N, C-alpha and C positions, 0 to 999 in steps of 0.2 A: 142287157149287160151295157155297161157303160163305154164311151169312144174310147177311153186309154186303153181298156183292157181288150177292145177288138184289135188295136195297133199293137197291143204286146208290151205296152209301156210299164216297166218296172220302178218300183217306188224304192228307191236307198236312202235312208236316213243319213244324216251328218250331224257333227257337232260344231261349235264355235273353235274349238281346239285343233280338232281335225276335221276342216270342211272338204276334205278329199274323198271323192266314191269311187272313182278308177282314173286310168291315164288322162283320158279326155278333159274330166273336170278339171285335173290338176292344170292342166295347159292352159283351160280356159280362165281359171282364177289368177293365174300367173298374169296373163293379159290383162284381165280386169284391173287387177293392181298395178301395174305398170301404166294403165288408162288414168286411173284416178289419181295416182301420184303425180302425173304431168298436169292434169287438170286441177288438182286444189293446189300444188303449191304450199305459199306461205298461208292460205286460207284454211287450215286445217279445222276451225271452228264451222265453217259452213260447209262441210263435205254434204250434208243432205240436200242442199240446193242446187249441187251440182250433180247429184247421181242421177235424177232423169234424164239430165242431158247427156251423161256418160251412156247411158242405158240405151237410150235413141241413136247415140252415134255408133255404138257396137253393134246393135242390131240392123241398120241399114250400111254396114260399112261390107261388101261382098267378098269373101275369102278366096284366096288365090287357089287355092286346091279345088274347090266346088263351084265357083263363080258363081254364088248362090247370097243370099242373105242369111245370117243366121234365124232370122226370125221367120222366114219363109220356109227353111227347113224343118224348122219345129211346128208350125200352124199351118202352113201350106198357102200362105198368103205374103204380101208384103204390107210393111206396116204402114200406118196411115200418115200424112204428110199434108202440109197446107197444100199441094198438088194435088191430092186427093181428093178435094171436094168437088171437083166433077164425078159427075157418074160414071162408072165403071162400065166398059163393054161387055156384052151378054157371054162373050165366050171367054172371060176372065172371072166370072162370077162364081165362086165356090158354089158348090152342091147344098141342098137344105137337108136332104136325105142323110143319114149317118152311114149307111151302106155304101151311098155312092161317096162320100168324102171319105170315108177309110179306104178306098180304092185309089182315090186319088193321091191320096198322102202317100199310102205305100207305094203307087207308080213314081212319086217324088225321091224317094227315101231310098228306091232301087238305082234310079239316076245318081244319087248322090253318093251311094256305097262303089256304083262302078267307076265314078271320077276319083274318088279316094284311093281304090286301088290301081288305079294307071297312074296317079301321081306317086302313090308308096313305089310302085315297080321302078318308075324314072329316076327316083331319089335312090332307090337300092342299087340300080346299076351305075349309077353315077357313082356312087360309094364305093362300090366294089369294082371300079373300074381298076385300078392299080392295086388290088389285094389279092394276095394269094391264098387262096384256101388251105389249109393244115388240118390233117385229120390225123390223131394219134391212136395208137393200139395199144393195148394191155401191154404189160412191161417196159413201155418205152420209157426212157428219161427226159424229165423236162425241167426247166427252171420255172419258178412262180413268180409273177410280179407283184411286189408287197405295196397294194394301196393303201394311201394315207388312212381311207375311211374304215379300212377293213385290219389293218394291222398298225394302229397308233402306237404301240410299243415298239414296234420293229423300226418307226419312222419318227422318231423324236427328233432328229437332227436332219438336215440337209447333207451329212457328210455320211449318214448311215447307207449301207446298201439298199439299193433299191428292187434285189430280186434274190431269192434264196434256191438252194437245191444241192443237187439234183435231187428231184422226188420220183417215185416210179408210178406210173399210171397202173390205177386197179381196176377201173370200168371206165366203158364209154357210155355216158349216158344217151345223149345223140350227138350230132357233129358240131353244136356250139357249147356242149358241156361235158366236162370228164372229171372222175373221182380220183383224187391224188391221194398217195399214200402220205398224208402229213402227219406229223407227230402231233399228240394230244397236247402238248404244252403250249401250241399256239392260239389253242382255245376259240377256232372258228371252223367253218364247215371247211369239211374236205373236197366239195366239189366245187370246180372253178370254169369260168365262160373260158372260151378258147381264145380270147384277146388277151387273159393274164397268163397265159401257158407259152413258152418257146423251147423249142426243141435241143435238146443238152448235145453238143456234138464232143467225142471224146477227143481230147486233144494230146498228142503225143509227141508234139514239137519240142515238149521241155525236156522228154525223157532223152531225147537224141540230136541234142540242141547244134553239134559240130558238123551232122550230116545234113541236116535241114537248114543249115545259116543262110538267109539270103543275100548275104554279100560274100562275094567270091574272093578267096585269099585271106579272108580274116583268120588269127588264131588268137584264141583268148588264152594261150599260154604265157608265163614270164619272160622276161628277157633271156635269149638265148646265151649260154655260154662257149659256143663254138666260135671259132676264129672267123672273124668276118674280113671276107676278101673285096678290096676295092676292084671294080671294072677297070679295061685296059683304057688308057688315057687320061683317068682322073689324076689332078695335081697330086692327091695324094698317094699315088701309086708307088712302091719302093722303087721302081728303074728310072721315073722321071725324078726323084726327089734331088739328086744332087744339082741336075739342071736348073731346078727350080731356085735352089739355095745360091747358086752362083749368079742368078739373075736379080735374086732379091738384094744381095751383097752389093752387086752394081750399082741397083738403083740408091742404096743408102750412100755410099759414096757421092753419086752423083747430086743428091740432096743436099748433104752436109757441105758440098763446096760451094752452094749456091750463098751470097751475101744475105746477113740477118736471118737466117735459119739455123739454130743449133741446137734444137730438141732433140736430133738424133745423135748427138754426141756425147751421151750420159752414157758411162761406164757400164749401168745395167740393161743398154737395149742391145740385145746380140740374139744372133738366131741359131739354135741348137741344131 
């Protein structure tokens, strides 16, 4: 039995048009593409000369999650460099026997797996720090978020609605996925992630707007036809109208007697 079979290594084939085999490979391919673009820049025809340098740079760069080199995680030893021309210490020399070599690599992979789990738990706790957990039950009404990549016909314009509904929850797949009573004309799967669903709250404010009006004293009726009564002490009050008229007339006579001021002597200027 070969070494890679003892380690449980699985061979996954890929193609040029579809190089991804799993999520971890997709992330690695994206990182390598960014690294190559940064190194090649305008020297696109000499990419094969830069490829060995990019490979070495990636293999000797320790990852933040594992704090280990990618080369060491795969092969169990650090890649050789000019500083490694000196002899290795005996305690760092890998075993020659296949069985011992397998145990060393398995022990290393267990440490890497534990560090990744600790890092993922830390990221998850930070991401869910201010996130409220929502669990829907069957027959609940929800709004469905119309993602552009999933509903291209519903998001042709920025002014189109970004949610639709309400729709009824038919089945709870798990805490993160729910099946919705979605019409068939949408042409997509009726199972949605909880992030794409929001609870529908029945709003009866419009049915009784007068009672629930937030502004006290507001009245949406038309102009009142009832007689309007002025408050006591107002100049427009009927009881004070003669006194106000008398004072105004006295002021007009006083102004008309002033030299050079004759605009008040027009016949059309009078007080009713």
